[in-house]
Backbone as a chain_set.jsonl record, in Angstrom:
{"seq": "MVELEGRGATLSLIPAIQKHVAVFAIGPSTVRRQGARGVVAAAQDFLAEVSLRSFARGTEASFRRSLDSATEDLVRCFQSRRGAGGSRESA", "coords": {"N": [[-10.112, -14.229, 18.607], [-10.971, -10.698, 16.862], [-13.452, -8.879, 15.544], [-14.701, -7.565, 12.778], [-17.867, -5.609, 11.552], [-19.061, -3.826, 8.553], [-19.745, -2.07, 5.842], [-21.086, -3.923, 4.665], [-19.311, -6.177, 4.916], [-17.298, -8.381, 6.776], [-14.359, -7.653, 8.36], [-11.569, -8.374, 10.163], [-10.146, -7.456, 12.822], [-7.5, -6.39, 13.423], [-6.496, -6.576, 10.111], [-8.999, -3.596, 9.722], [-8.049, -2.276, 10.807], [-5.493, -1.288, 9.565], [-5.949, -0.472, 6.73], [-8.456, 1.205, 7.425], [-5.938, 3.234, 8.79], [-4.243, 3.404, 6.268], [-5.683, 4.46, 4.319], [-5.997, 6.425, 5.406], [-3.302, 7.904, 5.975], [-2.433, 8.139, 3.638], [-3.515, 10.394, 1.541], [-4.975, 12.611, -1.356], [-2.999, 14.76, -1.015], [-1.233, 13.714, -0.264], [0.547, 12.697, -3.056], [0.398, 14.993, -4.549], [0.734, 15.918, -7.631], [2.483, 14.011, -8.072], [2.786, 11.459, -10.557], [0.993, 9.633, -12.66], [-2.912, 9.627, -12.903], [-4.957, 6.906, -10.118], [-3.201, 6.759, -8.452], [-2.406, 6.97, -5.354], [-5.04, 4.935, -4.232], [-3.838, 3.273, -5.521], [-1.11, 3.355, -3.808], [-2.749, 3.506, -1.061], [-4.271, 0.633, -1.831], [-2.085, -0.671, -1.601], [-0.589, -0.357, 1.141], [-2.886, -1.139, 2.204], [-3.089, -3.761, 2.171], [-0.263, -5.115, 2.639], [1.366, -7.226, 4.088], [2.219, -7.158, 7.605], [3.839, -8.481, 9.58], [6.184, -9.457, 8.057], [8.054, -6.996, 8.699], [8.358, -7.078, 11.291], [11.371, -8.502, 12.76], [14.285, -9.631, 13.831], [16.44, -8.023, 13.586], [17.863, -5.067, 13.124], [19.073, -4.706, 10.229], [17.5, -6.622, 8.828], [14.964, -5.641, 8.917], [15.491, -3.379, 7.964], [16.058, -4.583, 4.983], [13.747, -6.262, 4.467], [12.555, -3.539, 4.696], [12.67, -2.063, 2.43], [11.975, -3.948, 0.05], [9.621, -4.137, 0.153], [8.634, -1.719, -0.438], [10.109, -1.661, -3.25], [8.127, -4.003, -3.856], [6.04, -1.358, -3.705], [6.695, 0.573, -5.508], [6.712, -1.197, -7.963], [4.191, -1.537, -7.882], [2.465, 1.035, -8.511], [4.329, 1.044, -11.222], [2.772, -0.694, -12.83], [-0.641, 0.297, -12.586], [0.146, 2.332, -14.163], [0.972, 1.695, -16.895], [-2.026, 0.346, -16.885], [-2.981, 2.358, -17.292], [-2.328, 3.697, -19.46], [-0.892, 5.288, -20.336], [2.15, 7.108, -21.388], [4.845, 5.69, -22.554], [8.357, 6.517, -22.265], [11.461, 6.523, -23.817]], "CA": [[-9.875, -13.31, 16.786], [-12.197, -9.741, 17.323], [-14.303, -8.778, 14.136], [-16.432, -5.892, 12.785], [-18.727, -5.084, 9.715], [-19.246, -2.86, 8.195], [-19.85, -2.256, 4.666], [-21.549, -5.405, 3.843], [-18.806, -7.01, 5.168], [-16.317, -8.536, 7.992], [-12.659, -7.406, 8.324], [-10.8, -8.837, 11.129], [-10.078, -5.883, 13.669], [-6.08, -6.12, 12.442], [-6.337, -5.45, 8.605], [-9.333, -3.068, 9.68], [-7.151, -0.779, 11.113], [-4.311, -1.317, 7.994], [-7.176, -0.156, 5.582], [-8.418, 2.698, 8.23], [-4.855, 3.385, 8.535], [-3.538, 3.649, 4.863], [-6.342, 5.915, 3.611], [-5.244, 8.588, 5.835], [-1.961, 8.503, 5.811], [-1.737, 8.604, 2.0], [-4.445, 11.323, 0.703], [-4.23, 13.081, -2.977], [-2.348, 15.528, -0.941], [0.102, 13.692, -0.46], [0.811, 12.71, -3.64], [0.006, 15.761, -5.804], [1.462, 15.567, -9.255], [3.165, 12.604, -8.605], [2.075, 10.491, -11.495], [-0.624, 9.045, -13.367], [-4.244, 9.021, -11.733], [-4.529, 6.121, -9.239], [-1.4, 6.102, -7.491], [-3.041, 7.414, -4.411], [-5.678, 3.913, -4.508], [-2.873, 2.163, -5.729], [-0.685, 3.117, -2.523], [-3.92, 3.053, -0.15], [-4.577, -0.923, -1.417], [-1.05, -1.728, -1.224], [-0.805, -0.449, 2.397], [-3.591, -1.834, 3.572], [-2.863, -5.115, 1.928], [0.963, -5.52, 2.824], [1.967, -7.749, 5.357], [3.162, -6.73, 9.023], [4.469, -10.192, 10.351], [7.453, -9.092, 6.756], [8.733, -6.158, 9.289], [8.906, -8.094, 12.817], [12.841, -8.772, 12.323], [15.146, -9.583, 14.616], [18.282, -7.762, 13.699], [18.063, -3.501, 12.088], [19.807, -5.114, 8.741], [16.344, -7.756, 8.23], [14.15, -4.685, 8.935], [16.087, -2.759, 6.831], [15.667, -5.711, 3.83], [11.738, -5.761, 4.34], [11.371, -2.163, 3.81], [13.106, -2.133, 1.08], [11.13, -5.332, -1.075], [8.016, -3.586, 0.742], [9.185, -0.43, -1.414], [10.199, -2.009, -4.565], [7.314, -3.741, -4.27], [5.061, -0.568, -3.5], [7.127, 0.666, -7.571], [6.42, -2.129, -9.25], [2.321, -1.457, -7.85], [2.669, 1.812, -9.214], [4.669, 0.922, -12.316], [1.379, -1.696, -13.042], [-0.824, 1.161, -12.876], [0.071, 3.175, -15.108], [1.074, 0.561, -17.137], [-2.885, -0.191, -17.298], [-3.677, 3.668, -17.572], [-2.455, 3.99, -21.104], [0.497, 6.089, -20.155], [2.948, 6.798, -22.495], [6.628, 4.927, -21.765], [9.614, 7.44, -22.769], [11.865, 5.055, -25.001]], "C": [[-11.259, -11.642, 16.983], [-12.803, -9.319, 15.589], [-15.244, -7.757, 14.697], [-16.394, -5.728, 12.176], [-18.944, -4.001, 10.272], [-19.553, -2.581, 6.46], [-20.4, -3.517, 3.64], [-20.503, -6.396, 4.317], [-17.61, -7.565, 6.207], [-15.398, -8.606, 7.802], [-12.382, -7.757, 10.333], [-10.291, -7.682, 11.935], [-8.158, -5.583, 13.465], [-5.895, -4.917, 10.689], [-7.411, -4.202, 8.56], [-8.711, -1.755, 9.906], [-5.994, -0.531, 10.216], [-4.998, -0.474, 7.682], [-7.206, 1.522, 6.344], [-6.478, 3.834, 7.987], [-3.933, 4.584, 7.368], [-4.351, 4.117, 4.246], [-6.387, 6.375, 3.928], [-4.507, 8.923, 5.956], [-1.523, 8.923, 4.755], [-3.561, 9.359, 1.699], [-4.226, 12.293, -0.444], [-3.69, 14.152, -2.954], [-1.145, 15.323, -1.558], [1.266, 12.586, -2.006], [0.81, 13.964, -4.815], [1.266, 15.264, -6.89], [2.678, 15.106, -9.56], [3.118, 11.616, -9.696], [0.379, 10.959, -11.64], [-1.811, 9.025, -11.792], [-3.89, 7.579, -11.656], [-3.666, 5.548, -8.575], [-1.733, 6.339, -6.515], [-4.022, 6.61, -4.148], [-4.235, 3.138, -4.456], [-2.196, 2.369, -3.954], [-2.012, 2.362, -0.968], [-4.167, 1.636, -0.058], [-3.331, -1.733, -0.931], [-0.861, -1.555, 0.093], [-1.396, -0.527, 3.546], [-3.878, -3.634, 3.122], [-0.994, -5.646, 2.35], [1.437, -6.212, 4.474], [2.486, -7.154, 5.699], [4.192, -7.142, 9.653], [6.198, -9.573, 9.327], [8.582, -8.507, 8.017], [8.622, -6.436, 10.789], [9.813, -8.856, 12.918], [13.275, -8.377, 13.384], [15.872, -8.087, 14.82], [17.289, -6.141, 12.722], [17.762, -4.076, 9.929], [18.149, -5.981, 8.188], [14.957, -6.713, 8.351], [14.01, -3.444, 7.385], [15.448, -4.021, 5.13], [14.018, -5.419, 3.689], [11.22, -4.545, 3.587], [11.982, -1.515, 2.553], [12.551, -2.879, -0.717], [10.072, -5.003, -0.931], [8.126, -2.347, -0.642], [9.288, -0.258, -2.825], [8.187, -2.816, -4.881], [6.016, -2.631, -4.654], [5.02, 0.085, -5.718], [6.979, 0.245, -8.262], [4.465, -1.26, -9.269], [2.012, -0.063, -9.094], [3.072, 1.689, -10.805], [3.358, 0.169, -13.328], [-0.146, -0.49, -13.318], [-0.751, 2.057, -13.908], [0.779, 2.863, -16.514], [-0.535, 0.385, -18.426], [-3.367, 1.119, -17.519], [-3.96, 4.074, -19.532], [-1.091, 5.317, -21.342], [1.725, 6.327, -20.819], [4.915, 6.412, -21.588], [7.79, 6.263, -22.713], [10.587, 6.082, -23.317], [13.474, 5.576, -24.772]], "O": [[-12.431, -11.902, 17.255], [-12.197, -9.724, 14.597], [-15.887, -7.342, 15.661], [-15.335, -5.535, 11.579], [-19.022, -3.43, 11.36], [-19.399, -3.705, 5.982], [-20.217, -3.86, 2.472], [-20.811, -7.571, 4.115], [-16.812, -6.635, 6.324], [-15.049, -9.525, 7.061], [-12.973, -7.369, 11.341], [-9.978, -6.775, 11.164], [-7.748, -4.425, 13.387], [-5.577, -3.791, 10.307], [-7.189, -3.475, 7.592], [-8.819, -0.636, 9.404], [-5.567, 0.623, 10.209], [-4.832, 0.57, 8.312], [-6.528, 2.525, 6.121], [-6.147, 4.761, 7.248], [-3.386, 5.686, 7.429], [-3.866, 4.408, 3.152], [-6.825, 7.387, 3.381], [-4.374, 10.137, 6.108], [-0.615, 9.738, 4.59], [-4.588, 8.679, 1.704], [-3.117, 12.827, -0.431], [-3.554, 14.828, -3.973], [-0.422, 15.831, -2.414], [2.345, 12.012, -1.859], [1.259, 13.725, -5.936], [2.26, 14.539, -6.848], [3.522, 15.32, -10.431], [3.765, 10.646, -9.303], [-0.549, 11.685, -11.284], [-1.754, 8.72, -10.601], [-3.113, 6.965, -12.387], [-3.396, 4.402, -8.217], [-1.087, 5.426, -6.002], [-4.682, 7.357, -3.425], [-3.725, 2.559, -3.496], [-2.651, 1.713, -3.017], [-2.06, 1.331, -0.298], [-4.304, 1.088, 1.035], [-3.262, -2.779, -0.286], [-0.915, -2.655, 0.643], [-1.184, -0.341, 4.744], [-4.643, -4.447, 3.642], [-0.78, -6.849, 2.206], [1.716, -5.707, 5.562], [3.255, -6.436, 5.06], [5.15, -6.544, 10.143], [7.213, -9.328, 9.979], [9.601, -9.116, 8.343], [9.026, -5.46, 11.421], [9.5, -10.021, 13.167], [13.023, -7.321, 13.963], [15.877, -7.317, 15.78], [16.351, -6.243, 11.932], [16.948, -3.935, 9.017], [17.811, -5.787, 7.02], [13.919, -7.111, 7.821], [13.245, -3.01, 6.525], [14.383, -3.905, 4.523], [13.362, -4.621, 3.019], [10.382, -4.312, 2.717], [11.609, -0.526, 1.921], [12.664, -2.554, -1.899], [9.253, -5.412, -1.754], [7.52, -2.462, -1.707], [8.879, 0.672, -3.52], [7.331, -2.419, -5.672], [5.199, -2.834, -5.552], [4.187, 0.083, -6.624], [6.984, 0.755, -9.383], [3.819, -0.717, -10.165], [1.496, -0.179, -10.206], [2.294, 2.152, -11.639], [3.129, 0.571, -14.468], [-0.648, -0.589, -14.437], [-1.769, 2.472, -14.461], [1.129, 3.816, -17.21], [-0.594, 0.325, -19.654], [-4.458, 1.054, -18.087], [-4.845, 4.41, -20.319], [-0.653, 5.937, -22.311], [2.471, 5.357, -20.682], [5.641, 6.744, -20.651], [7.594, 6.616, -23.876], [10.323, 4.89, -23.161], [14.399, 4.987, -25.331]]}, "num_chains": 1, "name": "protein.A"}
């Protein structure tokens, strides 16, 4: 396994690349005016941690199911961040 050192931590290569891509793919302009504070960080954290193996499926249908599941998980992540931020919920 290839290891990278930086900022006091050692990361394996794949998670380090995944984190890098997540941070640069989801910037402030990506989600501008899309909701509560913390949405960018939530999306970056989620993408940095999501299991890429779950997308390595044999069929298009299973890939789509994995993608739908990850999308639902991301939405829940946003909702939990919003709830923690004290924003109002509509009745």
